[in-house]
VEXTORLO-762835 format. One record per residue (C-alpha): x, y, z; residue in three letters. Coordinates in steps of 0.02 Angstrom, whole numbers, padded with zeros to 5 digits, always signed. Example, Ala and Ser with C-alpha at 12.3 -4.5 7.8 and 13.67 -1.06 7.14 Angstrom:
! residues 2
+00615-00225+00390ALA+00684-00053+00357SER
! end
This chain:
! residues 689
-00912+00985+00565MET-00957+00810+00621ASP-00825+00713+00715ALA-00738+00571+00622PRO-00823+00401+00636LEU-00686+00340+00751ASP-00669+00496+00857ALA-00740+00410+01011LYS-00622+00262+01003THR-00517+00263+01162PRO-00336+00309+01129ARG-00276+00158+01229THR-00371+00038+01114HIS-00316+00135+00962ARG-00134+00130+01017GLY-00140-00057+01058ARG-00199-00104+00884LEU-00071+00007+00799GLU+00070-00056+00909ARG+00026-00230+00847LEU+00040-00167+00668GLY-00147-00173+00631ILE-00215-00014+00549PRO-00360+00030+00662ARG-00482+00084+00523PRO-00458-00086+00438LEU-00458-00197+00593ALA-00625-00283+00559TRP-00566-00326+00385GLY-00426-00438+00449PHE-00550-00535+00557LEU-00670-00547+00411GLY-00535-00615+00295VAL-00487-00745+00426LEU-00666-00808+00446VAL-00697-00802+00257PHE-00540-00902+00220MET-00582-01030+00355ILE-00746-01059+00263GLY-00657-01066+00095ASP-00528-01189+00163GLY-00652-01311+00242VAL-00662-01414+00081GLU-00475-01415+00043SER-00437-01579+00132GLY-00586-01685+00083TYR-00682-01620-00070LEU-00583-01723-00195SER-00611-01893-00111PRO-00792-01845-00072TYR-00831-01814-00256LEU-00739-01973-00303ALA-00847-02070-00178ASP-01000-01991-00258GLU-00952-02068-00426GLY-00838-01944-00517LEU-00684-02016-00600SER-00512-01957-00549GLY-00483-01868-00715SER-00647-01773-00698ARG-00605-01719-00521VAL-00434-01662-00582ALA-00512-01559-00722LEU-00633-01482-00598LEU-00490-01422-00489PHE-00391-01363-00641THR-00535-01252-00700VAL-00553-01186-00522TYR-00367-01145-00518GLY-00374-01052-00683VAL-00523-00950-00623SER-00434-00909-00460ALA-00277-00853-00554GLY-00376-00736-00667ILE-00473-00667-00519ALA-00311-00634-00424ALA-00255-00519-00565TRP-00429-00442-00582LEU-00433-00397-00397SER-00305-00260-00427GLY-00365-00206-00599ALA-00547-00189-00542LEU-00497-00100-00382SER-00424+00038-00490ASP-00590+00048-00584LEU-00718+00019-00446TRP-00630+00031-00279GLY-00580-00118-00169PRO-00743-00125-00071ARG-00848-00155-00227ARG-00723-00288-00284VAL-00742-00376-00116MET-00932-00372-00130TRP-00916-00448-00304THR-00805-00587-00236GLY-00925-00626-00094LEU-01073-00629-00214THR-00983-00747-00335PHE-00935-00865-00193TRP-01109-00873-00117VAL-01209-00880-00280ALA-01108-01020-00361PHE-01087-01117-00199GLN-01278-01120-00187LEU-01288-01183-00367LEU-01154-01311-00327PHE-01243-01376-00171LEU-01425-01362-00222LEU-01416-01430-00399VAL-01245-01487-00461ALA-01194-01604-00318VAL-01366-01686-00286PRO-01387-01723-00473LYS-01201-01756-00501LEU-01218-01657-00663ASN-01038-01639-00720TYR-01056-01490-00839PRO-01149-01399-00700LEU-01018-01451-00573LEU-00883-01385-00688LEU-00973-01219-00717ALA-01027-01189-00536ALA-00862-01237-00454TYR-00758-01154-00588GLY-00850-00988-00575LEU-00845-00997-00386ARG-00656-00992-00407GLY-00673-00805-00442PHE-00742-00779-00266GLY-00602-00791-00140PHE-00466-00697-00238PRO-00582-00550-00275LEU-00633-00541-00092PHE-00466-00574-00006ALA-00347-00490-00128PHE-00469-00346-00148GLY-00443-00316+00038PHE-00254-00328+00014LEU-00267-00188-00115VAL-00371-00089+00011TRP-00233-00113+00140ILE-00102-00052+00017ALA-00204+00102-00028ALA-00254+00154+00149ALA-00107+00108+00262THR+00033+00232+00300PRO+00200+00174+00231ALA+00275+00156+00405ALA+00152+00016+00446ARG+00120-00061+00275LEU+00237-00210+00298GLY+00157-00253+00465SER-00017-00237+00391ALA+00031-00352+00246ALA+00099-00477+00374GLY-00067-00476+00467TRP-00159-00504+00301PHE-00057-00658+00258TRP-00072-00719+00437PHE-00262-00711+00419ALA-00262-00781+00242PHE-00150-00932+00272THR-00220-00958+00446GLY-00390-00987+00367GLY-00337-01078+00208LEU-00296-01217+00234PRO-00249-01227+00418THR-00404-01182+00520LEU-00517-01228+00375GLY-00451-01406+00375SER-00464-01411+00565LEU-00648-01360+00557VAL-00680-01494+00426ALA-00595-01627+00533SER-00717-01587+00673GLY-00876-01568+00569LEU-00864-01706+00438VAL-00872-01851+00565PRO-01021-01769+00652ARG-01132-01697+00514ILE-01060-01775+00356GLY-00965-01702+00209PRO-01115-01626+00119TYR-01180-01529+00269ARG-01003-01474+00308THR-01003-01385+00140LEU-01158-01290+00198TRP-01067-01243+00358ALA-00925-01176+00251ALA-01050-01065+00160LEU-01110-00992+00325LEU-00931-00954+00377LEU-00895-00867+00211VAL-01052-00760+00227VAL-01008-00716+00407ALA-00829-00669+00363GLY-00884-00567+00213GLY-01010-00466+00313LEU-00888-00437+00457ILE-00763-00359+00337ALA-00881-00264+00222LEU-00993-00194+00358LEU-00858-00172+00490GLY-00728-00077+00388VAL-00778+00106+00368ARG-00616+00173+00295ASP-00666+00281+00145PRO-00516+00238+00037THR-00591+00074-00020GLY-00756+00152-00072ARG-00685+00245-00222ARG-00587+00199-00376ARG-00400+00205-00352LEU-00349+00258-00527ALA-00301+00442-00549PRO-00443+00561-00586ARG-00483+00580-00771GLY-00398+00417-00825GLU-00505+00321-00949ARG-00575+00153-00890PRO-00499+00056-01036LEU-00328+00134-01004SER-00344+00091-00819THR-00392-00088-00856PHE-00257-00118-00987LEU-00133-00028-00875GLY-00137-00173-00752SER-00047-00274-00887VAL+00056-00139-00974THR+00127-00082-00806ILE+00239-00236-00815LEU+00344-00150-00950TRP+00292+00032-00921ARG+00368+00018-00748ASN+00506-00115-00761PRO+00522-00122-00572ARG+00344-00187-00563ILE+00387-00319-00695GLY+00537-00375-00592VAL+00428-00378-00436GLY+00305-00491-00526CYS+00448-00612-00567LEU+00504-00610-00386VAL+00326-00652-00332ARG+00321-00798-00454ILE+00485-00865-00383ILE+00418-00843-00206ASN+00293-00988-00213THR+00334-01080-00376ALA+00451-01202-00285PRO+00321-01227-00149GLU+00193-01285-00278PHE+00327-01387-00365GLY+00375-01474-00202PHE+00198-01540-00185LEU+00222-01636-00348VAL+00377-01738-00304PHE+00426-01718-00121LEU+00288-01836-00057PRO+00367-01976-00161ILE+00544-01924-00111PHE+00505-01926+00076PHE+00402-02086+00074THR+00497-02194-00051GLU+00676-02127-00040THR+00689-02068+00140ILE+00570-02197+00210GLY+00438-02094+00299PHE+00260-02153+00312SER+00126-02051+00224LEU+00061-01986+00391SER+00237-01931+00440GLN+00257-01837+00276TRP+00089-01751+00302LEU+00144-01695+00475ARG+00306-01627+00400VAL+00198-01528+00278LEU+00086-01469+00421THR+00235-01403+00519VAL+00301-01315+00364MET+00139-01219+00338PHE+00105-01189+00523ALA+00276-01107+00544VAL+00246-01008+00384ASN+00084-00936+00456ILE+00172-00870+00611VAL+00319-00799+00515PHE+00204-00712+00392ASN+00166-00597+00537LEU+00345-00592+00602VAL+00422-00539+00437PHE+00286-00411+00408GLY+00342-00326+00568LEU+00527-00354+00530VAL+00506-00277+00356GLY+00446-00111+00427ASP+00603-00099+00534ARG+00738-00188+00434PHE+00677-00124+00264GLY+00560-00209+00141TRP+00689-00242+00005ARG+00820-00307+00126ARG+00695-00421+00212THR+00640-00497+00046VAL+00820-00516-00016ALA+00902-00583+00144VAL+00766-00682+00232PHE+00663-00726+00078GLY+00784-00751-00067GLY+00945-00803+00020VAL+00851-00889+00162GLY+00744-00995+00045CYS+00895-01039-00063ALA+00982-01112+00090ILE+00831-01199+00166THR+00781-01274-00002THR+00948-01364-00010LEU+00933-01412+00174LEU+00762-01487+00135LEU+00850-01610+00019TYR+01023-01638+00094TYR+00978-01654+00279VAL+00853-01798+00256PRO+00969-01878+00128THR+01114-01877+00252ALA+01014-01913+00411ALA+00892-02039+00339GLY+00724-02057+00424SER+00769-01940+00568ASP+00593-01872+00592TYR+00628-01727+00714PRO+00768-01663+00601LEU+00651-01668+00451ALA+00522-01568+00548LEU+00656-01440+00590LEU+00713-01409+00410VAL+00531-01405+00351ALA+00496-01272+00482GLY+00649-01173+00427LEU+00588-01174+00246TYR+00414-01118+00300GLY+00491-00976+00401ALA+00602-00911+00260THR+00460-00927+00135LEU+00373-00792+00237ALA+00522-00677+00207GLY+00435-00623+00046TYR+00286-00548+00140VAL+00352-00366+00129PRO+00337-00382-00060LEU+00151-00344-00033SER+00204-00177+00041ALA+00345-00143-00081LEU+00249-00169-00244MET+00113-00035-00221PRO+00245+00085-00155SER+00340+00066-00320LEU+00190+00143-00410ALA+00095+00252-00285PRO-00010+00331-00423GLN-00066+00158-00484HIS-00072+00048-00329LYS-00213-00059-00399GLY-00111-00097-00556GLN+00042-00139-00452ALA-00059-00258-00343MET-00134-00336-00500ALA+00044-00375-00557ALA+00086-00446-00385LEU-00069-00556-00385ASN-00034-00609-00564LEU+00134-00672-00503GLY+00049-00767-00362ALA-00069-00852-00484GLY+00068-00891-00611ALA+00175-00976-00478SER+00045-01113-00458ALA+00078-01160-00640PHE+00264-01121-00655VAL+00322-01229-00509GLY+00241-01392-00567PRO+00293-01353-00747ALA+00477-01341-00696ILE+00461-01508-00608VAL+00376-01588-00758GLY+00514-01532-00877VAL+00669-01556-00768LEU+00633-01699-00647LEU+00670-01839-00771ALA+00837-01772-00838PRO+00902-01693-00676LEU+00823-01796-00539GLY+00766-01732-00369VAL+00935-01657-00325VAL+00943-01562-00489GLY+00769-01488-00469VAL+00810-01435-00291MET+00965-01344-00354TRP+00863-01259-00490VAL+00737-01198-00361PHE+00878-01140-00245ALA+00956-01047-00393GLY+00790-00961-00429LEU+00778-00904-00248TYR+00956-00836-00256ALA+00912-00746-00419ALA+00761-00667-00336SER+00874-00598-00199ALA+00978-00512-00334LEU+00822-00450-00423MET+00764-00355-00269THR+00910-00234-00293SER+00807-00162-00438PHE+00653-00137-00329LEU+00702+00034-00268ARG+00566+00153-00211LEU+00536+00313-00310PRO+00618+00412-00170SER+00778+00311-00197GLU+00786+00332-00386THR+00753+00517-00422GLY+00885+00626-00503PRO+00934+00692-00331ARG+00940+00524-00246ALA+01130+00523-00248ARG+01140+00668-00128ARG+01208+00614+00042PRO+01052+00679+00131GLU+00936+00580+00018ALA+01038+00422+00046ALA+00985+00416+00228ARG+00860+00279+00273PRO+00684+00330+00223ALA+00621+00318+00400GLY+00760+00419+00484ASP+00644+00562+00530VAL+00711+00581+00707ALA+00888+00597+00637GLY+00837+00744+00530LEU+00742+00817+00677ALA+00897+00809+00786ALA+00998+00902+00653ARG+00865+01034+00623ALA+00946+01161+00739GLY+00859+01330+00742GLY+00743+01302+00595THR+00596+01284+00714LEU+00548+01459+00770LEU+00546+01471+00960GLY+00631+01384+01107HIS+00704+01207+01089PRO+00586+01062+01119VAL+00612+00892+01200ARG+00616+00752+01071LEU+00566+00571+01083ARG+00692+00448+01010PRO+00571+00425+00865ASP+00411+00514+00813PRO+00247+00434+00858GLY+00115+00385+00732GLU-00025+00502+00780ASP-00001+00595+00615VAL-00035+00491+00460GLU-00041+00620+00320LEU+00062+00776+00284ILE-00005+00897+00152LEU+00107+01028+00072PHE+00079+01190-00019ASP+00193+01208-00171VAL+00245+01389-00197GLY+00351+01452-00052GLY+00355+01281+00028THR+00432+01168-00105LEU+00477+01292-00242TYR+00530+01473-00234ASP+00378+01588-00234ASP+00470+01709-00348ASP+00411+01600-00494CYS+00232+01650-00458PHE+00276+01833-00428ALA+00369+01843-00594GLN+00223+01761-00684ALA+00103+01886-00607LEU+00216+02031-00658TYR+00226+01969-00837ARG+00036+01950-00843ALA+00014+02127-00778ALA+00134+02188-00913CYS+00036+02094-01046ASP-00124+02181-00993LEU-00042+02350-00966GLY+00047+02354-01132GLY+00217+02333-01048GLY+00200+02496-00950THR+00194+02422-00773VAL+00322+02506-00662ASP+00431+02372-00579GLN+00460+02468-00417ALA+00275+02502-00398GLU+00233+02319-00430PHE+00358+02253-00303TRP+00305+02380-00171ASN+00127+02319-00192LEU+00185+02138-00184TYR+00284+02165-00023ASP+00143+02262+00058GLU+00019+02123+00019GLN+00140+01990+00082ARG+00167+02078+00249GLU-00021+02097+00273ARG-00044+01908+00254GLY-00224+01928+00196ALA-00319+01968+00038GLY-00300+01912-00142SER-00137+01961-00226LEU-00220+01940-00397HIS-00357+02061-00346ARG-00233+02189-00279ALA-00124+02183-00437VAL-00276+02190-00552ALA-00345+02338-00454GLY-00181+02434-00473ALA-00131+02389-00651PHE-00280+02311-00743ALA-00445+02367-00664PRO-00592+02253-00701GLY-00481+02120-00781ARG-00441+02008-00632GLU-00495+01844-00715GLU-00394+01884-00871GLU-00245+01922-00759LEU-00265+01753-00673ARG-00271+01662-00840ARG-00116+01748-00909LEU-00020+01724-00747ALA-00054+01536-00752ARG+00012+01530-00929ARG+00178+01607-00873HIS+00186+01509-00710TRP+00323+01376-00715HIS+00444+01303-00588TYR+00620+01278-00660PRO+00734+01150-00576ALA+00835+01286-00489GLU+00676+01347-00402ALA+00669+01190-00294LEU+00724+01230-00117TYR+00876+01124-00067PRO+00793+01056+00091ASP+00646+00978-00002VAL+00721+00815-00069VAL+00808+00754+00091PRO+00662+00798+00206VAL+00523+00729+00095LEU+00624+00572+00060THR+00641+00540+00246ALA+00460+00581+00285LEU+00392+00471+00146SER+00458+00318+00236GLY+00346+00353+00387ARG+00199+00460+00328TYR+00088+00477+00177ARG+00121+00640+00086LEU+00008+00748-00020GLY-00007+00916-00107ILE-00144+01047-00085VAL-00109+01196-00196ALA-00180+01329-00310ASN-00035+01295-00427SER-00069+01255-00610PRO-00055+01079-00681ARG+00120+01119-00744GLN+00182+01088-00568VAL+00157+00901-00594LEU+00286+00902-00733ALA+00408+00993-00619ALA+00382+00867-00480LEU+00408+00724-00604GLU+00568+00805-00669ARG+00637+00827-00494ASP+00599+00649-00438GLY+00463+00700-00316LEU+00299+00655-00402ARG+00289+00477-00338GLU+00322+00529-00159LEU+00146+00602-00153PHE+00000+00484-00129ALA-00125+00628-00143VAL-00123+00774-00264THR-00261+00905-00247ALA-00239+01051-00368LEU-00371+01186-00384SER-00382+01159-00574ASP-00432+00977-00548ASP-00545+00995-00396VAL-00637+01152-00450GLY-00603+01240-00285ALA-00454+01343-00231GLY-00380+01394-00065LYS-00434+01466+00053PRO-00591+01362+00017ASP-00583+01215+00140PRO-00659+01105+00002ALA-00486+01082-00073LEU-00419+01016+00093PHE-00571+00906+00121LEU-00548+00833-00053HIS-00369+00784-00012ALA-00420+00706+00154LEU-00559+00607+00069ALA-00438+00547-00065GLU-00317+00488+00070ALA-00453+00418+00184GLY-00378+00508+00334VAL-00478+00609+00462PRO-00427+00792+00489PRO-00358+00762+00664ASP-00227+00642+00594ARG-00165+00761+00459ALA-00047+00911+00455VAL-00038+01048+00323HIS+00122+01143+00286VAL+00108+01309+00194GLY+00176+01485+00191ASN+00015+01589+00194ARG-00095+01617+00344LEU-00251+01653+00243GLU-00233+01514+00115ASN-00146+01379+00216ASP-00150+01395+00404VAL-00326+01461+00434ARG-00427+01345+00319PRO-00329+01193+00379ALA-00361+01231+00562ARG-00542+01275+00525ARG-00579+01093+00476ILE-00483+01016+00621GLY-00311+00991+00543MET-00149+01046+00621ARG-00054+01180+00526ALA+00130+01224+00511VAL+00172+01398+00448TRP+00325+01406+00334MET+00409+01577+00345LEU+00476+01595+00169ARG+00412+01648-00001GLY+00256+01756+00017GLU+00254+01736+00207ALA+00282+01893+00310SER+00465+01928+00350HIS+00415+02010+00514ALA+00266+01912+00584PRO+00175+01983+00734THR+00149+01888+00895LEU-00035+01875+00851ARG+00007+01795+00684GLN+00132+01676+00764LEU-00004+01615+00883ALA-00118+01555+00741GLU-00026+01399+00678PRO+00022+01246+00781ASP+00205+01277+00739ALA+00315+01395+00639VAL+00468+01342+00540ILE+00592+01433+00430THR+00650+01283+00327THR+00581+01108+00300LEU+00720+01033+00406THR+00622+01098+00555GLY+00470+00994+00509LEU+00530+00829+00585PRO+00555+00922+00749THR+00376+00985+00739VAL+00310+00810+00704LEU+00408+00740+00851ALA+00333+00874+00964ARG+00159+00838+00900MET+00182+00653+00935ALA+00231+00698+01113THR+00096+00826+01147GLU-00046+00767+01034GLY-00172+00885+00953PRO-00223+01038+01049ALA-00338+01184+01016GLU-00255+01353+00994GLY-00080+01294+01041ARG+00048+01434+01019ALA+00195+01414+00903ALA+00363+01341+00953GLY
! end
């Protein structure tokens, strides 16, 4: 088959990007967002006075910006909802089109004629542009980035977003307006937006963003409404939305009354206050990146709670009490403003945490997150408007500090699915989600073959791990018993048990050929399809069929890799996974009933890879059958791990052992295998263990 699009990328370049926390397939998107947001932010510092100079009254300018803000808030929510329906790439194209089309209307007709209804319509509708484009890319990041790097990727997104709007955008305006005038500067902003949009949309080739994110078969109306109903369907998402509102509500509230407090009460000049504000946002930009990286190592929830919630509660009070006590001590004011900007960035990992709370509905989760971002622009000023008169500045600052402290407590409810399943109380499952190397070190002899040298921590060459179900996660005896009952149904209950199990064992040791066909040939000639149908009706996985190593190993692996299922199992397996707290650990589920192809057909594997947006050479499949699991996976360029349990041969030959990349006897050997793969990298025909 053709090599992946990025197969010729040098490993040194690939590794450098990923060490920085930038997902290589999405790298051009971050640059595109930065350039786009620079263009969008050009007008932020001067559009209001420019329109006033052109003859618009202050109230009309205010209404113009209000309509724009409402449009942007709605679009922020739509970016997630529409990504579920259309895919993030199409949402980004829609945002770019809105921005360009209505900016042209604004510049060519509305501004020259100073037609207020047209100004209101053009500028208001243009407000849909940047949230659909930028937040559509944020959804793409959440859908395509492995969990181990999602916090870092979110940090890079906010670094690009806030670096462009308003920081570098205002800087560009300060250089262009004196030279070419305010009107032509707006045209320059349009060129920057177009350039940034094309860089992202033409440069990013990751396939995840080209398809809808909602589960297959879900109705469009249900998907769309789900981006609202998820707030109470999944209470953790509702709490996360509240935390996101609290994140920036005080920031927007500060802009209402702190300018007056610092200039009239503390005694700063207006230019000094503006520089205080500049330092606050400049530090915030840098720490957006810092806390994205910290979140991946310290934990997303802990980073939000400690550095975001508790940190902002403290620095909010410092922002009032330090200037009050020190007076017009300008350097000290700059310091506390910078501290607030830094702790404000402590909420960045929320962009990684929210989609991970609902891996089957990442677009809906991001819609809720973006809804919180939009609502904060209203909630903060509203709190100030209601409470400033009765409580004064100090009272409002304590209210905001209390909200930040409350958000720190709320994060205790934002536990990932892997931390909340019915087996999450087991000591093994309580280990940190990323402690893969720890499990590997304890694996002992579960990897078949001589011991291997381990790195302190696995590398990130592997992004996706796909699992078979029967014999790998659940006891294969469930399938064998279902097949026996189906054979009895067709044979009138006359199937000899000893004969059936002899045939079953013989077929298992051979490791090739269809078991359905063999059983039908022996007990129901010419009725193979009927046998298959009856067997699927009897095929269930009770709770006791779950192997004891599954929960602790998959819980640990889910913190570093994306997980998926590729199986010929019936749809009933999804209910079993849900019951056992495993369903939400899997970002990809490819069942033969849904895809229309069954193993050993490589189409089932290719479907799972396409759904995940991961090339074959960065994926591993774990299964217990050579014919159905190992061979088709390796045929398309994946690495394969043979699990010796269930239907696997109990006495494999040396020739069979040479086929997979590794052989394990329990899942606790898998982290060892992954560590070895990270050390050695992919290789053709590598012998087991």
